[in-house]
Every structure is written in structure tokens, then in C-alpha cells.
N, C-alpha and C positions, 0 to 999 in steps of 0.2 A: 394611282389617283391623279387625275388631271387637275392641276391648279390653274388659277388665273394667269400666273406667270407662264405656264406651259402653253395656254391658249394664246397669249400674247406673242410668244415666240413662234408658235405654229402659224399664226396669222401673218407675221412679218416674213417668215420663210416662204409662205404660199404666195404672197404678193410679189416678192422678188423673183420667185421661180416662174410665175405666170408672165411677168414682164420679160423675163429672160426667154420664155417660150416664143413670145412675139418677136423679139430681136433675133432669135435663132432662125425662125421661119423666114424673116426678111433677109437675113444674112445668107441663108441657104439659097433662096430664090435668086438674089442678085449675084451670088457666087456662081451658081449654075448658069445663069443667063449670060454671063460674061465669057462662057466657053461654048462657042457655036457647035450645035449638034448634040449637046448633052441632053437638052430637054426633049430631043427627038428619039433618044434611045428607048429600047423596049421598057426599061424600068420606070422611065419618066414620061411616057407618052401621055398619060392622063393627069399630069401634074397641074394642080390648081393652087394659086397663091392663097385664095380665100380659104379653101378647105384645109390647106397646109397650116395656116395660122390657127384655125379652130382646133385642129388635131394636136398641134404643138402646145398650144396654151392649155388645152384640156389634159393632155398627157402629162405635162409638167406640173399641173395642179395636183394630179394624182401622185406624181413622183414626189412633189414637195411634202405631201402628207406622209407618204411612206418614209421619206428621208427624215422628216421631223420626228415621227414616232420611233424610228430606229435610233436617232441621236439622243432623244430625250428619255426614252424608256428602256433602251437596250445598251447602247454604247456607254452612256454615263453611269450605268450600273455594273456592266460586265467588264469593260476595258478601261474604266477611268483611272485605274492604277497600273495599267500596263506601261511598259517602256514606250516612249513617244514613237519610235520608228516601227515598233511592233503594232501599235494601235493604228498608225497610218496605213501600214501594209494590209492589215485586216480590213480596214475600211475600203481601200482601193479594190480589193478582191470582191467584197460584198457589193459595193456600188457598181462594179463592172457587170456582175451577174444581174443585178437589179436593172441596170440600164439596158442590157440586152433584151430582157423580157418586156421592159417598158416600151422600147422602140418597136418591138414586134407587135405589142398591143396597139400602139398608135397606128402602125401600118394596117393592121386588121380593121380598126375603126375607120381609118381613112378610106379603105377599099370597100367597106361594107356600108356602114351607117351613113357616112358622109357622101358616098357615091350612089346611094339608093339601091344597094344590093342586099340580098339576104346573106347572113353570115355563113350559110351552108353552100352558097354559090361557089362552084369550083374556080371561077374567075378570081374571087377574093383571095383564095389561097395561092393561086398562081401568081397574082400580082404581088402578094406579100413575099412569096419566095423570090420573085425577081428583084424586089427591093433589098431583101436580106443579102442576096448574093452579088449585089452591085456595089460599085464604089460609093454610090449615093448614101448607102447605109452608114458609112463612116463619117460623113460630113457633120452630123450633129453630135457624134460621140465625144469628141474632144471638148467642145464648149459646155456640154451638159455635165461631163465628168469633172471639168474644171469648176463648174458652178457648185457641184456637190462638195468638192474639196474646199473651195473658198467658203462656203456656208459652214462647213464643219470647223474650219479654222476660226471663223468669227465667233462661233459658239464656244470654242475652246478659249478664245480671248475673253469672251463674256464671263466664262467660269473662272478664268484666272484673275481678272481684275474686278469682276462684278459688272453687271449690265449697266448700272447707273454710272459708275466711275468711267467705264470704257467710253460711253457716249459723251460724258462731260469732257474727257480728254480730247476726243475727236472734235467736239464743237468748240473747245477752248473756253468753256463757260467760266472756269476758274483760273484762266491764264493770268488775269489780274485778280489778286486776293480780294475777297468781299466778306462782309459780315452777315451771318445768318443766325436765326434762332433754330436750335437743334435739341433733340432729346438724345441722351446717351445712356447706354447700359454697359456696365462692366460686369461680365460674367466670369466667375473664377471657380476652378475645381477645388474641392476640399481635400485636405490631407495629401496633396500631390507629392510632397517630398517623401512621405512614408510609402506611398504607392510606388514611386519611382525606385526607391531602395529595394522594395520587395520584388518588383518585376524586372529590374535591370533596364538599361538604356533602350535596347531594341524593342522590347515588349511595351515599355512605357510610351515610346514614340507611337507604336501601333494603337495603343489605348487612347492617346490624345487624338490621333488622326481619325479613329473611328468615331469618337465623340464629336469632333468638329464636323465630320461628314453627316452624322445623324441629325444634328441640329440645324444643318444648312437649309433644308426644305422648310423648317418652321420659321426661320428668319425671313425667307422669301415670301412665305404665306402671309406674314404680318407686315410686309412692306419695309422691312428693315434692311440696312446696308452694313456689311462687315467692314469696319474701319481698319482693324488690324488684329493679328494674332500676336500675343506677347507671352511666350512660354505656354503656361496652362490657362491663360486669360484671353478672352475674346472681347473686343470692344465693338458694340453695335450702335448704329445711329439711325434716327428717324428724322425726316423733315417735319416741320410744323405747319399745319396741324395734323398731318397724316398719322404721326405716332400716337397722338392723343385720341384720334378717332376710334371709337369703340374700345378705348383703353388698350390699344394694340401692344403698347410697350409692356403692359402687365400680363395680358393674355398670352403674349409670346413666351414669357417665363413658364406659365402653367403648361403650355404645350411642350416646352422642353422636357418637363417632368413626365408628361404622358408618353412622349416618344421614347425616352430612356426606359420607362417602365415596360413598354412593349418589347424593347431590346434586352431586357434584363437577363434573360437566360443566355443569350448570346455572349454578353459581357462576362457572366459567371463562368461559362465554358472556356472562353478564350483567356481571361485574365484573373478569374477568381474574385473579382470585385466589380461593383457597379458604380458609375460616376455619380457623385454627390456634389452639389454646387450651390453657390450663393451669388447674389447679384445686388447691385445698387443702380438706381435710375435717377437721373437729374436732368435738368434742362436749363438753357440760357443761350446767350449770344457767343458765337465763336467766329474766328477768322478761318476762312477756307480758301486754299489756293494750291496751285501746282508748286511742288518744292523739289529741289535737287536737280542735278544734271545727269548723273549716272543713275539709272533706275528711277526716273522721275515718277512721282505719284502725287495724288491729291491728299493733302495733309490738313488736319484740324489743329487749331491752337487757341488756347484761352483758359481762363480760370475754371470754366465749367468742367473741363476734363480733369483738372487737378482735384476739384471738389468731389467729383464722382469717384475717383480713385480712393480718396480718403474715406468716403462714406462706405465704400465696399470693404475697407479694412476693419470697420467697426461692426460689420454684420455678425461675426462670431461672438464678439463681446455682448451684443444685444440678443444673442440666441435667435437670430433671424435668418430666414432663407432669402427673403427679398425685402429691401429697404428702399423707400422713395423719399425724396426731399419735399419740404413744404412748397418749394417753387413749382414742383411738378403737380402736386395735389391741387394747387390753385388753378391750373389750366385743364384739369380733368373734369368733365361734366358728369356728376353723379356716378362715380366709379362703383360697380357692383361688388365690392370687396370689403371685408371687415378689416379695419386698420386701427392700429394702436399708436397714438401720438407719443413721441418721446422728445421732450424738450431739452434745450441747452446741451446739445452734444458737442463736446470739444473735439476738433479735428486737428491732427498734426499739421503744423505749418500755417494754420488759420487763426487769426486773432479773435474773430468773433465766433461764438458758438452758434449752432444752427438747430432748427427743429426738423426731425425726420419722422417718418411713419413706417412702422413695421407692418407689412402686409401679412395677414393671418391666412395661411393656406389650409 
């Protein structure tokens, strides 16, 4: 299923690749033009800068779509858990084969459609053969292969740090700490200690990893950001008002349940148990900034985080899967959920009791 996030990534990749096609065509022309006689060789006698730009930009647009579809719908599913060097080697082999056929296709288009010939014209295939067997064939190979690997690397960084955090680090948005209003969800697995004892360290690690992988697409779908994984707990954040729009922060939890239900048989086969979880959602002002020197990252600080953690701890006592605070209810516009108000809840470390709402699923 193609999500908005996938479309956004595909669009970004396509724009970068099309611009790279323009630069590659210009580079090739000026590179060849600086070597007297090259443009007069048999393979390059009909070279046209204009047609070359159109062919390169069109070819790399198609290439960007193929690359994006491979990365987002094949590599991220099939080799996401491969060793790094194995994944890179596989990608180089696949991209090299893809690049060969892409360049052959560009050459055929250049010598037929862009040159006013029929694709069945023998001249088209002769000119294409001349190009493939000439040194000119190798001129665009390195920059395009480098572009593919660089794009793949950026997607890996995006997956490692999260798209939002990566660009915030690059732009320096939080180099100087600033205060923002945020929504936080603390999502915690039930009975994790019991499950860990039953499965053992290795299988429990796989259980957790599968769970975090399965809910990742749901978080992205609802515009959330993973702040941190802490043992069997994941902290998710939304900007304001994005998280409250269409009650995303609550709908996200419901979709967690749906995706785990779909994967139920897989979990039972692998681990003999299905993840059950609870969550608390709260909102308020936090400080956000780059923190640390080694392994620097963007961190959140404030009482909102402490309160959300404390509310999550009382979910079991209240017999609730999802609990939200009165602060959050105040900013939600007509939430389409049944909720039961529970007043004067005392939280560990907090002097004043708070009101919370148990969301009835």
C-alpha cells in the first residue's frame, strides 16, 4: 500500500534524479567537448545536447521511480535486517543491472523517438550498439550509480533517525533549544517480563523487534515521530495541532491494534503469543534541542514527559488500554470515541491529582 509518506519520498527522489539527469547531460557534453575528436567518433556523430538533456532527464525520471519502488517496497522489506555490507553488495549488483538496461533504453529512445526514426529502423539498433560498445557508454555510469547509492544512503539515514529528525539536524532547527507544544504517547507492552522469561533473551528480542517494525508504518501514517525506544516502551510525539487533527493520536492506537490483529497468526507461530499493549497520551510544552556530543540527537525535556510516563503506569490499575489526560481532551475537537472520565487520579511524584479519560475501545 502506497502511503502519503511513500509518495512524498518518491517525489523527492524523482526531483533529485531529474535534476541529476540535467547535470549529468551537461557534464557529459562539456567533458566530451574538451577532448578534440571525441564528438566526431562514430558513436557520437549525431550527438545533440538538447536531445541528450531530454533523454537523460526522462531516463532518470523512470530510473528514480524504479529506484524508489525498489527501495521502499522491496529492499526495506526483504533486506532491511541483512548485514550492512551484504545489503550494500546486493544493492550494487541490482542497481548495476538496472543501470545497464536503463542506459540501453535511453540510447534507444535517443536514436529513435528523439531522432525522428522508427524503433524498427536498423539505424536505431546500429547506433545503440555503437554507443554500448564505446567508451561514451561508461561516462554516465559512475555518476548515476553514485546517485543511486547516495539516495539509498539518505533513505537509510532517514530510517535510522526518522525523516523529521534527520532534516532538523541538518537544518540546525534545534541547535538552540526552544519550547514547543507537543503531544506524547507512551506505548508499553503488557506482561513483558513474563514473556521474556518464557521466550528467552534472543526470541524476546525478535518479538520486540517485530512489534516495533509492524507498528512503524502506522506511526508514519498518522504523522507521528518516534522519540525513543526504552526497553519494551516506545515514545511517540506529534506536533501541534497535527496530532490532534482528526484525533490522530487516538486513531494511531486503534490502528496499532488492527495491524497486530492482522499479524496475529505470525506472532503465534513464531512466539506462541501476541503483543498486548497499553498507552497514555498527554500534551503540553516541552523544551526541544540537540543534546550530547557523542551520538548527538534531538531530545525532549519537560514535565509533560514525566506526567505521561506516570499516567501510563496507572493504565493497568484503571483496567484501560488507552488513557488520555484532560489537557488533551480540551484540545480535541469532538473526538468520535466513547470516554469515561476518572477524576482525582494521584500520580507518583506529583503533588496535585489530575483528571484522566479512559478511552473505551
